[in-house]
N, C-alpha and C positions, 0 to 999 in steps of 0.2 A: 236389484241388478245382479246377474249371475257372476260366478267367480272369474270366468274368462274376461268379462268386461273390467272387473276390478284389477286383474292382472295387467291388462292392457293399460289401464289408467295409471298404474304405478310404475311404468317404464322409467328408465333412468333419464336424467336431464340431458345426457348426451343424445339419446334417441329423440328427445323432444327437439333439440336443436337441429337434428337431421330431418326435420319435416313433420314430426308427429304432434308437436305441441298444440298447434291451433286445432287440429283434428280432435285431439283429446278434449281440449277445453270447450270447443264449440260444438263438437259432434257427439262423441260417445257419452260424455257426462251430461251435456245439455239435453241430448236425446233421451237418455234414461230418465232424467228428472221430468222431462216433458211427458213421457208416458205415465209416470206415476201421478202427476198432477191431473192429467186428463181422466184418469180412472177414478180419482178421489174427489175432484173439485166440481161444483156445479158450473163453473166458468170454463168449461173445457174448450169452448170455441176460441175464447180469448187466449188461452194457454197455447192452443194449437197454432194460432196466428203468431204468437211470440216465438214459438219454436221454429216456425217456417222462416221468420226473419233471422233468427240466430243461425239456422242452417245456411241461409243465403249469404250471410256475412262470413260464415266459416268457409264456404266454397270460394269466396273472393280471397280470403286470407291464404287458403291452401293453394290456390292457383299462383299467388305471389311467391309462396314458399317454394313451390315446385319449379318456378322459373329460376329463382336463385340468381347467383352471379358467379363469374369465373375469374380467377386471378392466375396468371402464369409466371413462373419463375423456374429457371434451371437450378437443380436437376429434377425437381418434382414435376415440372411440366404444368399442364392445366389442372387446376384444383377448383372444383365447384363447391360453393357454399350455399346452403339453403337458408342460413341465418348467420348473424355475426357470432363467432365463437366466444364463449363466456368462460371457458376453463382451458387454459393453454399451457402446454409444457414448453419451457424455454431452457436452452442450454447456456447461452452466453449473454453478456450485457448489451450487445447490439440490439437484440430483440426485446429485452426487458425495458431498456431505455425508450425504444420506439413505442412499445405498448403504453408506457406512461405518457409519452408525448402526445399520443392520440386519445388520452383519457380512458385507457383500458388497462391500467396497471393492476387493477384488482382481478383481472382475468388470469394473471400469471400464477402458476401453481408450483414452480420449481426453478432452480438454477443449476448449472452444471457442477459448480464447485461450492465452497463454503458461502452460503448466502449472506453471512455476516460480513465477510471480507469484501465481496462484490457489492453488497448492499451499502456498505459504508462509503464506497466510492460514489455511488449514485446520490447518497445523502449529502455528500460534500458539495455537489453541484446544486441539488434541489434546495438546499438551505438558502440559496440566494433567489429563489423563486417563490413568492408568496402563494401559499395554498397548494404547492406541489409537493408530493411525498410518495413514498413507495413502501408499503407494508410488507416486510419480508419475514414476519414473525412465524408464519406457518408454512414457509416454502420447503418443499422436499429438496434434498441434495441428490442430484442424479449421479454424480461421480462419487465413488466410494471413498476417495481420498487415501487409498491404501498404497499408492505408488503407481498404479497402472490407470490409464485413462479409459474409462469404461462406463457403461450404463447397464444396470440389471434389467433384463427384459420383464421380469415379474413386477418390478416397480412401475414400469410403463403401463402394464395392465392395471395395476392398483390405482394409479392416478386417473385412469379412465378419462383422458382429456378429450375435448372437442377438436383440438388441433395440436399437432406437434410442430411448434415453430422452431424447427431444427432441420439442418441439412441432412437428408437421408444418406448422402454419400459419406458424410462424416461418421455417422453411426455404423454404416456398413463396414467401415475400417476398424471398428473396435474389436477387441478380442471376444470371440464367441458369437460375433454377428457376421452375417453376410447379406446379400441382396434378398434372399428368400425370407430372412427374419424381418427385414425392413418391410417387405411386401405383406408379410403376415400381420404386422402391426397396422399397416395402412388399411387392410381389409377388415381386421377384427376390432380395431379401436377407432382410429381417426387418421386423416391424411397427415403427411409431412409437408412442410413448407419452410424452406430456409436455404441459405447459401453461405457456407463458412469459408470456402477457399478463395473467395474474392478478397479477403483481407490481405493476403500476400501473393495471390495467384499461384499458390502451391498446386501440385498435381494431385487430383483426387484419385481414389482407388478405382480399379476396374470393378465393374463394367461401366462406371460413370464417366471415365476420363475422356472418351472420344467426343462426346457431345456436350461436355460441361461448358457453361457460359459464365464469364466473369462480369461483375457489375461494380459501379461506383457505390459508395456508401449511400448517397442520396437516391440512387435508383432502387436500392434495396428498401430504403425507408419508404419510398413512394409505394412500392408493392405491399408492404406491411400496412400502410394506410388504406389501400384498397381492400385488404383482407378485413379490416375493421370498419370498412365503409366510411372512412374519414378523409375523403379526398379534399374537402375544403380545409380541414386542419393541416393536411400536408402542404397544400398550396400556400397557406399563410406562414407556416414554419419555414418552408423553402425560401419564401420571400425575405424572411429575416436573415437566413443564411446568405442569400445573394447580396443583400445590403451590407452584411459584414465583410464579405470578400471585396465588394466595391470600395468600402471604406479603407481596407488594408491596401488594395492595389493602387489606390489613388495617392497614397502617401508613403509608399516605399522609398527608401533612399536608393541611390544609384548602386549598381552591382558592385562597384569598387569599394563602396562603403559598408557592404554587408559582411558580417563575420562568417568565418568557417565554423561549421556546427557538427558536432559528433553526438549521435543518439546512442545511448548505451544502457546496459544494465550492469551493475557492479556487484560482484559477490566473491568473497574469499580471495581478495587480491587479484581478481581477474575481471576484465572488461569484456562484455559481450555486445558487439556493435550491431547496428541496424542501418541499412542504407536508406536515406531519406527519399530518394527518387526511384526506388524500386517499385514495381507494379503493386497495386493493391491499396486499400484504404487505411492501412495501419498507420501511415504517416500523413493522412489527409489534413491533419491539423497543423502540419509543419510546411508542407509543400507550397501553400499559397504565399509564404514569406520569401520565396525565391532565393534561398540561402545556398551557399557553396557547401556541399556535403564533404566533410573531412574524410569520409571513407569511400568516396566515389571511385578511387583508383584501385581499391582492393577487391579481392574476390570474396565478398562477404556472404556467408550462408548462416543458417541457424546454428551450425556447429563451429563457427568462427569465434575465436577468443584471442584477446590481446593481453599481454602482461604490461607492467608499468613501463618498461623500457620501450616497448613498441608504441604505447600510447604517447610517450614523450617525443618519439620520432615524428608522429603524426601531429600532435600538439594542437588540437582544435582551439579556436578562440572561446567557444562556448561548449559546455557539456550539458545535454538534456537527458535526464534519467527517466526512463519510461516507468509507468505504474507509480508515479510519485505523489498523486493526490489521494491521500487517505486510503492507500492500498497496501501493497505487499512490501514496500520499501520506505524506510525513513531516510529521506534524502538529506535532511539537515544533519543527521548522524553520519551519513556517508561522507558528506563534505568535511566534517571534522576529521574523519579517518584519513581522507586524502591530504588534508593539511598537515597531519602528523606523520605522514609517510615520507621517507627521505627522497624518494623519486616523485611520488605523487604531488608533493609540495612544489615541485618545479613546473608543473603543468600551468600553462598560461591561464586556463579557465579557473584553476584553483587560486592562483595568485591575484587574479582580477575579480575574484568573488563572482564568477559567472558559471557556477554549477547550479543548475535549476531542476526542481521537480517538473517532470513533463507528464503528458497525458497517457491514458490507457489506449493501446492500439485497438483493443476490442471495444470500439466506441459506437454509441448510438447517436441520434441527432442532437439531443440536448447536450450530451457530453461534448460533441464536436464543436458546438458553438462556444462553450466555455474554453475548451482546449485550444481552439484557434485564437481566441482573444488572449489567452495566457501566453501563448508562444509569441504573438506579436509584441507583447509588452516585454518579454524576456529578451528578445533579439533586438528590438528597436525602441528602447524607452524614450528616446528624444522625440520620436514621431507619435507614439501611442500611449505614453505615460509609463512610469516605472512599475515593474512588478514588485509588489510588497514582499517583505520577508514572510516566509511560510514555513512553519514547523509542524504542520499536521492539522488534521481536522477539516473543517469546512473550507471551501474555496474562499480565499480572503475577500474582505470587503473592498470594493473598488469605488472611488468617488464617482458620483453620477456623471459628472462632466468628463470622466476618463473611461467610462464604459463604452465598449465598441459595439454592443448590441443592446436592444431595449429589453430589460428583464421583465418589465410589466407586460409588454406585448407577448412575450413567450408564455408567461404565467396565464394570461388571458386565453391564449390558444389552447393550452393544456386543459384549462377549465371549461373550454367550449364557448368562450365569449368571443 
């Protein structure tokens, strides 16, 4: 076989996934072998027949690959895949969790921030699903962690991914990036496919803003399922989610009996509030509970902050602390700090022991199931069973008769059963 054929046969796996794989395996390599056998073997006729059969099979496979499939999501638009991506760049937990949910967690090659911190959060939930795990040992960290939110373009080239499961508008807004850089990566490496601004309905940068479309969490999850050609898995997982919502909605107490709830992050004697009913999927694990948002009357933005005196004026019945499940904040320690504070100790939520760890706003489908169950138990223990004491680590064990969704069913879906 001449060197040109050898060079073609050793193309990267990314090129293989883009349509060359079956041609190499069934065409170039098999054709070369067939020629050698025909020249050296007395059974040349049989060899030629076998080669013809191989070529016919290859043509069929190649036609299927050329047909491919197309998935559409703003702002990337229509993205055509010739085969299921096997090496995927991921920035946030939404897409890592979705990949795991569809049985493709091993395709993830990166996370935006510290993979240990984000990975621990996923582990906390997966601990309660037999056979479900996420290997983060070799993941690249896209963000340098040096204070600025950014991605090194050279790292994107080095990863040489089959797909960037990342919002191109998000990347275009990073320092040193613009739309031309995003297009360069799309053309030279692989497509982009992601939607980040649906989390809070924030305004994406120009030139993406005019046509940007927002989705619910489960609409995004469905599209990721289409990328991985796992439509059946999506349908099964979404059915679990629908059953969970039905269970909650059918047993909610009357509105007059529901507590006022404040969603916060606490740092350095300052509370940073989040509106529960603001657009986006960041609080999609809380909204189904139909609570009264303690911050509804305020003009809350990402820059809003409250001191202790302001929080005491608002005085929610319940405080839910975001990123509280084996993530960036030790809520048990925060609760002790509030108890020891001269003003914080007067908060109703502190006095009634109703300061709870809450979910991660950047949530994928499996996270959303657990976080919705968790919130139901924290806000309405009489209806849904009490939330157990939590001091960190894995999502706590819930007695089987108090679980609001079927763990075994979810584990089976992830495993492909």
